[in-house]
N, C-alpha and C positions, 0 to 999 in steps of 0.2 A: 734495350735501347729505344723501344717505342716511347717509354716515359721520357727519356731524354729529348727525343725529337718533339714530343708534345710540348715540353717545357720551352724549348727554343722557339717553336712555332708561335707560342703565346707571346714571347718577347718580340718576335718578328711582327706579329699583328699589332702590338702596341706602337711599334716604331712606324709601321705602315700607315697609321692614321695621320701622320704628319708628312707623308710623302705623296707628291702629286702622281696621278696615274696618267698624266699627259706626257708623251715623249716626242722629242724632236726627230726629224728624219734627216738622213745624210745621203747625198748622192755619191756613188762610187761606180767604177767600171769593173766588170768581171767577165771572165770567159777567155777562150783561146781562139785566135784566128777570126774567122767570120762569125763565130758565136759570141764574140765579145760585144757587150752592150752596157748601157747605163742602168743601174738599179738604185732604188731608194730603200735603204735599210733603216731599221729602228735603232735609235741610240738609247742608252740606259742611264738614268740619273742615279744619284747616290743611293745605294742599297736597293736599286730597282729590282723588279722580278726577272732575274736573269734567265730562268727556265722558260718563261713565256716568250721573252724577247728572242732567245736562241731559236725556239720553234718557228717564230715568225720569220726571222732572217734566213733560216735555212730553206724555208718554203719560198721566200722571195728570190734567193739566189738560184734556186732550181727552176724558177719560172713558173711555179705552181700557184703563186699568189702575187698579186700586183696591187700597189697603192697608186691611185690617180695622181697626176702631176700637181693638181691644184692644192693638194694637202701639203702643209709644211710641218704639221705635227699630227699625232694620232692618239686615241685613247684606248684603254683596255677593252671597253665595250665594242668599239669599232673593229679592232683587230681580232678579238675573240669570235666575232660573227664571221669574219673572213675565214678563220681557221675551221670553224664548224661547217661552213659552206664547202670548203675544200674537202673535208672528210665525207660529205655527202656525195661528192663527185667520184669518190673511189668505189667502183662497182664491186670490189672484193668484199666489202663490209655490208652487213645487213643493218636493219633499223636499230637493232639492239646495240651494235657497235657505235652507231652515230649518237645514240643517247648517252652512251658511256663517255664519249669524247666531250659532250656538253656538260655532263655532270662533273667530270674530273678537271675540266679546264681551270676553274678557280683555284685549284691546288697549286697551279704553276705560279701563282703570285706569292706563295709562301716560301719558306726556306727549302733549299734543295734537299730532298729526302732520298739520297742515294747512299748505298753501302758498298763501296768498291771491294772486290776480292783481290788480294795482293798477288795472286798468281796468274790472273787472266785479264787481259785488257778489255774484254767485252763482257765481263761477268760482274754482276751486282747482286748482293745477297738481300734477302728480305722481300716481302710482298708489297713493295712501295708503288705508289700510283703513277709517278712520272715515267719510269721505264715502260709501263703498260701503255700509257697515253702515247709516248713516242713510237712504240711499235704499231699502234693503230694508225699513225700518220706516216708510217714508212720511214721513220728516222731511227738511226742506230746510235745509242749512247756508248761511248768508250772512255777509258781513262788510262793514264800512264803511271799510276801509282803502283808499280810492280817491284817486287823484291828480286834482286839478281840471284839466280839459283846457285851461283858460285860463291856468294858472300857467306860470311860466318853465321849471320842471323837467318839464313834462308830456311833452315829446318824449322826453327821456332815460328817464324812468320807464316810459313806454309801450314803449320798445325793450327795456329790461331785462325787463319783463313781470311777474315775480313775486318773492316774498320770497326764495326759495332762490337764484334767479339773482343777485339783488342782493347777498346775503351772499357768494356765490362770487366775484362781481366785486370786491367790497371786499377780500376775503382775497387774491386774486391781485395786486391793486394794492399791498397792504401788503408781501407777501413779495418782490415785484419792484420795491421802491421805488427801486432804483438804476437801473433800465432799463425803466420802463414807457412805453408809447406815450402821447403827449399826449392822444389821444382817450380811451383807457382811464382815464387818471388823472382826467380831467375828469368822466367818467361816474361813477367811483367816488366822487369828492368830492360830486357831485350826489346820489347815493344815500345817502351818509352824512348829508348835510344833511336829506334827506327823512326818514330814520329819526329824526333828532333832532327835527325840527319836528312829526312825527306819532308821538311816542313812546307816546301812548295807543293807537296802532294804530286810530285813528278820526279821520276828517276831517269838516269841515263839508260838503264836497261829498258824501262818502260817506253821511252821515246824510240829506241831501236825496234822494239816489238811493234809499236804503232806504225812506224815507217815501213816495216817489212810486210805487215798484214793489210795495209790500206792501199786500195787501188788508186793510181794517179787520176786526179780530177774528181775524186770522191769528196762529198760533203757529209760530215757527221757532227754529232754533238759531243764536245769534250768536257768531261767533269774534272775540275781542278780547283782547289782552294774553296770548296763548297760553292762553286760557281759553274754555271754551264755557259759554254760559248761555242760558236761555229768553228769546226776544225776542217781544214782544207789541205789536201796533199797536192802540191803543184805538179802539173803535167808538163815538166820541162826537163830536158836532159842535163842542162847545166846546173839546175838547182831543184831536184825533186824533194824538197824539204816539206816539213809540216808547218802550217801557219794557222793561227787563231784570229778570228775577226775582232777588231778593236771597236767596241761599241760605246765607249765613254762619251757621255753627252757633252762634256767640256771640249771634246774634239770634233763636234759635229760640223764645224766650219774649217777643219784642218785637213785638206786633201792629201797631205804628205804622210799622214798616219792612218793606215787602213788595216794593215795586218801586222801581227806580232809573231816572230819566229818562235816556235816551240822548242825551248832549250832547257837544259838542266842548269838551274841557277842556285842550287842548294849551297854551293860553295862560294856564292857571291857573284859579282859581275852585273853588268847592265843589260836589260832586254834589248833586242834588236827589232826595230820597227821599219816597215816598208810601206810604199804607197800602192796604188792600184796596179802598177806595172812591176811591182816587187823590186823597186829601187830603194835602197836604204835611205831612211829619212834623217834629216838633220835635226829634227825635233825630238829625237830619241832621248837626248840628255834631259829635256824637260819632263819626259814621261817617267823618269826614275822615281821622282817623288810620288807620283800617282800610284805606281806599282808597289812602292814601299808601304803606302797607306793601305792598299788592298791586302798585301801580305800580312800586315799588322791586324787588320780586321779578321782575316782568316784564322790567325793564331788565337785571337780573343774568342772567336766562335768555338774553336776546338777546346779551349779552356772551359767555356760555358757548358759545352756538351759533357765534358768530363765531370764538372761539378754536379750537373744534373744527374748523371749516372751514379755518382757517389751517394747523393741524397736518396736516390731510388734504392740502391743496394743496402743502405743503412736501414731504410724502412722495411725492406724484405727480411733483413737479418733480425730486426726487432720482432717481426711477426713469427719468424721461425723459432726465436728464443722463447716466445710465449707458448707456441705449440709444443716445444720440447719440454718446457716446465710442466705443461698439462699432462704430457705423456709420463714424465717421471712421477708426478703425483698419482696418476692412475696405476702405475706399476707398483708403487709403494702400498697403495690401498689393496691391490689384488694380492700382493705378497703377504700383507698382514692378515688377510682373510684366510689364505692358504695355511699360513703358519698357525693361526688360531685353531683351525680345523685339525691340523696335525697334533697339536697339544692335547686336544680333546680325545684324540684317538690313542694317545700314548698309553694310558692305563689299560685300554682294551688290548693293545698289541702285546704288552707285557704279560697280561693274564693268559692270553691265547698261547703265547710262546711257552710259558711254564707248563700249561696243560699238555702241549705237544711233547715236550721233553719228558714229562712225567710218564706219559703213556709209552714213550719209546723205552724208558728205563725199565718199566714194568713188563716190557715185552708185549704190550697190547698193540692191536692194529692201529695204524695211524688214522687220522680223520678221513672222511669220505672223499677228500680231494687233497692233492699235494699243496702244501702251503709254504711259501718262502717268507719266513718271518724276518722282520728287520727291527732294529732298536733305534738306530740313529738315521735320520733323514735330513739331507741338506738340500735346500732350495736355492737354485742359482738362475740368473737370467742367462739365456742361451743366445737368442737372436731376436730380431725385430722384423715383423712383416706388416707393412702398411700401418694402420692404426692399432692393430692388435699386437700383443707381445708374447713371444715364445719364452718359455722357461725350461729349466732342466731339473729334474729330481734325480738325485743320486742316492741309491739304496746301499747302505753299508751295514754290516753285521759285526758285532764285537768279536765274534768267534772266527771271523775271517771268511774269505770267499771259498775256501776249499770245502768247508762243511756244506755251504749252500749248493755248491756244484754237485757234491755227492748226493745231497738230498734230492736235487732235481733229477739227477741221472738215475736215482733209484726207481723213478717212475718212467724211465725210458726217455728222458728229455735232456739234451745237452744244453749248455749255456747258449749256444747259437740258436737252437730251436726255441728255447724259452724266450729269448729276445724277439725272435720273429713272431711268436705267438702274441705277444703284447703290443706289437707294432700296429697302431690303428685302433687300439682299445679305448673306449670312453669310460671314464670313472666318474661316479657321482660323488661330489664333495660337498653336499648340502648347500653351501652358499654360492658355489659356482661349479660349472662342469669343466673338466679338463679332458682334452683329447690328445692321446699320444700321437705325435706327428711322425716321428721317424726313429729308427734305432741309432743311438749315438755310439754305443759300444757293444760288441758281441761278447764281452767278457763279464763275468760276475766278480765284484758287485755290479748289479744291473743298473744301467743308466738309460733313462727314458726322457725324451724331449716332448713337452706338451705345450699347448697353447691355451692361455687363460681367456675365457670369454666373459662378457659383461653378465652381471647377476640378472637372472630372469625370474619372473614370478612363477608360481606353481603352474598356472595355466599356460604360460609361454614355454615352459621347459619341455624339451623334446623327450621322447621315450628313450631312456638310457639302455643301451644294449650291454649287458654284463657278460663276462666270459662264461662259457658253458660249464655247468657244475658237473664235472666228469672226473671220476677217481684217477683217470690216467692223465688228466690235464692239470698243470700247476696253476696256482693263483697267488697273488701277493696280498698278504694281510697287512694293512697299514694302520 
């Protein structure tokens, strides 16, 4: 998702070149009882930096930052200096924190890089800069994009967890439409439906959670529709509702529209606007068009993020395909070398086996060590570890496993002991060394798993430890 955010941020930067960084001020009244007073909030022009403006307005309404009356408009440079000065007044933070605030402030002019978790209103995934900056300023970000735990999609959404993971899941399902797993396809379809049903990025359950966890009179930052705004819970018995501050610059001279009630509008309906005294505004009908345009921009941005993620996933898949092709090529080369070595040893194995049986028929003593001879060897790929490849050699004898078992037991070795003995043995195969990794089967025909290593020069090759040449110990003649 970082790639998707970088792509959208680039688009945002291009658009920002044509957007003025001068914002008008609007006078509103805020507070309860004797604390009620007039404030001058910052309004937002088309596609303005909502993150930065939300930070400024919440500090203004808290009385922690004030703009002189002589100003009718302000610039980013002026406001950012006020915010940095405010951070210096917080005794809880050291010089390092102050410098972090100064360094991260420009990020607030870019697209909102928040990744809401669908199960917790105060949780955002990912190491993004804005939540960190808000925390340094004592501002808490929240969202209402929550899944109802009683809904059919609750289990899937909870497993996916957050927005970025959901977008990545959908993108992977789309680019692998020909061969996705049934479980992944079902999860992707569920998330697409969840996005469509909650396209306002606010749910009824999320609103109820915000209302129950927010203290009356509290001011927080609400994330919604890729936009940050000031959230306020009214401290009134008759209407303890949630409201977001309206900062549209086109309404800077409209005193009847100050707050918008936070409601679930996924099923349609018109937003509710109120003035400074929370009296319903008659201008609400005119605001329907503005909110519709904002919703449309939000959906377009969601589509851009998804397209960027799809492009990123396609690039990653292409890289993985190249790596897989390289691994397959290396495996084929390694198997070819092993098979060539086995063919070279075929004549020796046959000669050695004939000598062994001839001595046995003549009643002569066997060789000075027990030899399990084999005539047919099958090489199979067993498993893969990192960039190395594990293979499996299966030893089969034409005369069957019973003869081999009896032959091994004649020297006091059972099939299980035989396999244990060779577990961890290193065999020198001329062009490459193979190390037995683990016992695959305790039965004869013996199956050993080994790992092929890259070909080494004579100087680089380690000293190979061969099995002890002991008459009571068996060895495999290959």
